[in-house]
N, C-alpha and C positions, 0 to 999 in steps of 0.2 A: 504493500501500500504508501509505502514512505516512496519507493522508486518513482512509480507513475505521478506522485505530485511533483517531483522534481524534472522530469518530463517536461508536463506540463508548465511549469514556471518558464522553463527554457523556452518554451515556444512562444510565450508570450512576450519575450522580451524583445524590446527595438534592436532593429538590424545597425549594425554601427559600420561606418563609411572608413574603408584600409587606409586612405591616406592624412585627413583629419580626424580621427577615432571619435567621430561628434554620433549619435544615435541620431536618426533617419526615420521616415515614414518609409521609403524606398531605396530602393539602390540601383544603380545601372552599371554596366560594364563597359569597361575603358583601358584600352592596349594603354598601358604605361612603361615606357623602358625597355618593350619590348613582351610584356608579360599584359594576361588578360585581369583585373585588379575588379572587385565590386566595390565602385563609392557611390559616394552621395554627388546628385547633378551638378552641384556648385564645380566640387571637383573634375568632374567630367567633363565639363565645357570648358577650364582651364586646362586640361589635361589635351584636349582636341585642340585648343588655340593653340598653346605652345607646339604642339605635332606637326601645325598648318605652318606658323614662323620659320619653324627648324626646316622643312621641307622647302620653302621660297627662299629660303638665306640661301642652302647648300645649290638650288639651281641658278641663282645670281652668282655664287662664285662659281659655280661650273662655266657658266656662259663666260666670266669673265677672264678665267685662263683658258677656253677653246678647249675643252673639252666634250669630245664627241663619241665616247664610249654609250655602252648600253645602261639604262637607269630606270 
């Protein structure tokens, strides 16, 4: 009987963001550092923005250097 109560209590806990460690209502899955992590919506948006900036800056640097390879 005690074990059942422990399981129910854990099921009722709020999910926690893997980045900011805050308890949130819903988690989204985002690629952070090449790994999929369950994060809050705010951290997921920040991760998408930083990934887009990194890709754009890499593209600019490659164009400046005259890189013609595959990517």
